[in-house]
C-alpha positions in Angstrom: -15.5 -33.8 -0.4 -15.4 -32.6 3.3 -17.8 -29.9 2.1 -20.2 -32.4 0.6 -20.0 -34.6 3.1 -20.7 -31.9 6.1 -23.8 -30.9 3.9 -25.0 -34.8 4.0 -24.6 -35.1 7.9 -26.7 -32.1 8.3 -29.5 -33.6 6.2 -28.9 -37.3 8.3 -29.8 -35.5 11.6 -33.0 -33.2 10.5 -36.0 -33.8 12.0 -38.5 -36.6 10.5 -41.1 -33.9 9.4 -38.7 -32.3 7.1 -37.3 -34.8 5.0 -37.9 -35.5 2.1 -37.7 -39.0 2.0 -36.7 -42.3 3.5 -33.8 -40.8 6.5 -30.9 -42.5 4.3 -32.3 -42.3 0.7 -31.3 -38.9 -0.8 -27.4 -38.9 1.9 -27.1 -42.7 -0.2 -27.6 -41.2 -3.4 -25.2 -38.5 -3.2 -22.6 -40.6 -2.0 -23.0 -42.7 -4.8 -22.6 -39.5 -7.0 -19.6 -38.9 -4.7 -17.4 -41.9 -5.5 -17.4 -41.6 -9.0 -16.1 -38.3 -8.6 -13.2 -39.1 -6.1 -12.5 -42.0 -8.3 -11.5 -39.6 -11.3 -9.6 -37.1 -9.3 -8.3 -38.8 -6.0 -5.8 -36.2 -5.0 -6.5 -32.9 -6.5 -8.9 -31.5 -9.3 -6.7 -31.7 -12.1 -9.2 -34.4 -14.6 -12.4 -33.0 -16.1 -14.7 -35.6 -18.5 -18.3 -34.9 -19.6 -19.5 -37.3 -16.8 -17.6 -36.3 -14.3 -19.0 -32.3 -15.0 -22.7 -34.3 -15.0 -22.2 -36.2 -12.0 -20.8 -32.6 -9.9 -23.3 -30.5 -10.7 -25.9 -33.3 -10.6 -24.6 -34.1 -7.1 -24.8 -30.0 -6.1 -28.2 -30.2 -8.0 -29.6 -33.0 -5.8 -28.5 -31.4 -2.5 -29.7 -28.1 -3.3 -33.1 -29.2 -4.0 -33.7 -31.3 -0.9 -32.2 -27.9 1.1 -34.6 -25.9 0.0 -37.9 -28.5 0.0 -36.7 -29.1 3.4 -36.9 -25.2 4.3 -40.2 -25.9 2.3 -41.5 -28.2 5.0 -40.1 -26.3 7.6 -42.4 -23.4 6.4 -45.5 -25.4 6.2 -45.1 -26.7 9.4 -45.0 -23.4 11.0 -48.1 -21.6 9.3 -50.3 -24.8 9.6 -49.9 -26.8 12.8 -48.9 -25.7 16.5 -45.0 -25.8 17.1 -44.7 -27.3 21.1 -41.1 -27.8 20.6 -39.1 -24.6 19.9 -35.8 -26.3 20.6 -36.1 -28.4 18.1 -37.3 -26.1 15.4 -34.4 -24.0 16.1 -31.7 -25.9 15.3 -33.7 -27.3 12.3 -33.7 -23.8 11.3 -29.7 -23.4 12.1 -29.1 -27.2 9.7 -31.3 -25.5 6.9 -29.1 -22.1 6.5 -25.8 -24.1 7.1 -26.6 -26.5 4.9 -28.0 -24.1 2.1 -24.1 -21.7 2.3 -22.4 -25.0 1.9 -24.9 -25.8 -0.8 -24.7 -22.8 -2.9 -21.0 -22.1 -2.1 -20.5 -25.0 -3.9 -22.8 -24.5 -6.9 -20.7 -21.0 -7.3 -17.6 -23.5 -7.0 -18.9 -25.6 -10.0 -20.2 -22.6 -12.3 -17.9 -20.2 -12.0 -15.5 -19.4 -15.1 -16.2 -23.7 -16.1 -15.2 -24.8 -12.9 -12.4 -25.7 -10.9 -10.9 -28.1 -13.2 -10.6 -25.1 -15.7 -9.7 -22.1 -13.8 -6.8 -24.1 -12.5 -5.7 -26.5 -15.8 -6.6 -24.0 -18.5 -4.9 -20.3 -19.7 -6.3 -17.2 -18.1 -7.1 -16.3 -21.9 -8.9 -19.6 -22.5 -11.0 -19.2 -19.3 -15.1 -19.1 -20.3 -16.4 -15.8 -19.3 -16.5 -14.9 -15.0 -20.0 -15.3 -13.2 -18.6 -13.4 -10.8 -15.7 -10.6 -9.9 -13.8 -10.6 -7.3 -11.7 -7.9 -5.6 -8.5 -9.8 -6.8 -9.8 -8.9 -10.0 -9.8 -5.1 -10.2 -6.5 -4.8 -7.7 -3.8 -4.7 -10.0 -3.5 -0.7 -9.8 -3.7 -0.6 -5.7 -0.6 0.1 -3.6 1.9 -2.6 -4.0 1.0 -5.0 -1.0 -2.3 -5.1 -2.5 -1.5 -5.5 -6.2 1.3 -8.3 -5.8 -2.0 -10.9 -4.9 -4.0 -9.5 -7.8 -5.3 -11.6 -10.7 -3.4 -9.7 -13.0 -0.2 -9.8 -11.0 0.1 -13.3 -9.4 -2.2 -15.3 -11.8 -4.7 -15.7 -8.5 -7.7 -17.7 -9.6 -11.0 -18.2 -6.4 -11.0 -21.6 -4.4 -13.7 -23.1 -2.6 -12.8 -20.8 0.4 -13.5 -18.0 -1.4 -17.2 -19.3 -2.9 -18.2 -20.4 0.6 -17.0 -16.9 1.6 -19.3 -15.1 -1.2 -22.2 -17.7 0.0 -21.7 -16.9 3.7 -22.3 -13.0 2.9 -24.7 -13.3 0.5 -27.0 -15.2 3.3 -26.2 -12.6 5.8 -26.4 -9.8 4.1 -28.8 -11.0 1.8 -27.1 -9.3 -1.3 -23.7 -9.3 -2.5 -21.0 -7.4 -0.6 -17.2 -7.6 -2.2 -17.5 -9.9 -4.8 -20.2 -8.6 -7.4 -22.7 -11.4 -9.8 -21.9 -10.4 -13.3 -24.1 -13.6 -15.2 -27.5 -14.2 -15.5 -27.4 -17.4 -13.6 -24.9 -16.5 -10.7 -27.8 -13.4 -10.2 -30.6 -15.9 -9.8 -28.5 -17.9 -7.7 -27.7 -15.2 -5.6 -31.4 -14.2 -5.6 -32.9 -18.0 -4.8 -30.4 -18.2 -1.4 -30.9 -14.6 -0.3 -34.7 -15.6 -0.6 -34.4 -18.6 1.6 -31.7 -16.9 4.2 -34.3 -14.7 4.4 -37.5 -16.9 4.9 -35.4 -18.9 7.4 -34.0 -15.6 9.5 -37.6 -13.8 10.0 -39.8 -16.4 9.9 -38.6 -20.1 11.1 -35.7 -18.9 13.3 -37.9 -15.9 14.6 -41.1 -18.1 15.4 -38.8 -20.4 17.1 -37.7 -18.0 19.6 -40.6 -17.3 20.1 -42.0 -20.5 21.4 -39.2 -21.1 23.3 -40.0 -17.9 25.4 
C-alpha cells in the first residue's frame, strides 16, 4: 500500500505536460483499485480471490503504463522543443525513474511464484514455477551461517523489499545482478525496465544537466 501511494504521489507532482490525463483522474482510479485490495487483506496478505488478483495486477499495470507514457512524453518534449527549465526536467526525470523502480518491483512481487499470498500460504511443493532465482535459493550448501538462511533450510520466501532491490539493481546496472530471471515474462519485464532506465539516465538526465550548464 505504501509503495503504491508513493508511486501515486510521484505522478501527482509531475509537470503538466507529462500527464496522460487530467492530474487527478489516474490517481483517483488507482486509489479506487487499491481500496478493495485493502478491504480483502486489511492487515496481512492471507486471502486471495480471482477478483482481488485481477485488481492487484490491473493496478500495477495502470501505474506502469502511465509512467512509461510519461517517460515517452518527457523524451518527446526534449527532442521536439527547446528546453529552458533544466531543473524541472531533472526533477521530473528522477520522479519517473523512482516510479519505475517501484512499479517494476511491485510487478515482480505480484507475479513471482503465483503472487505474495500464494508464496506465504501454499506449501513449497505446491508453488507455481519461480520467475526469479534468488541467492537464498542456492545457498543450502554454503558455510553454516549462510546456509541457515537458505530457502531449503528455513523456508525463506522473498518479500516486497527483495523485489524492490531487484528493481533497483536492474534499473542502475541495466542487467540482473545476484537475482536471475527464469521465466520469459520476467525477462521481458526486466528488459523493459532496463531500457526505460537507460533512456532516462542517458538521454533525459544528461540533457537536463547540459541545460543546467
